[in-house]
C-alpha angles and dihedrals in degrees: 000000000000121000112242121220093200122104119249142194111255142174141176122239122201119197125184113196131186134159091271107033148021122207122187129194130172142187125243115272113264105215129215097354132128093195107036123184116208106208099183133117126213124195121207121188104217119211123187089262092051090055087076092052130101127238114210118194114195131178117209132190126205115195116233093238097046140050091217117109126218126203110238096182146316143202132196126210135183106246090220090059091055096051118086113260089218092071112096121243115254094028122106114269130195127205116201115200113196143133113269 
């Protein structure tokens, strides 16, 4: 696959999946940029059940001359591994997802 020097339109999609639900969030599309910065924050209230869920982070590109999207890359994390161990079980937890 050849690397393209053209700019593209890209966005990040966040999906939380558990046995009972699937929740999707995404950033705004950054248009015509080869090095986009996604300056958005997402808040996820984490219940005990959600601790056993997975968070998938995917980056997509949409070429300027097409409506087709292309997966650039993705990672998957256990939500429980992202929540601080210092937070007590049974209490509400919040996971902030943002660029640092």
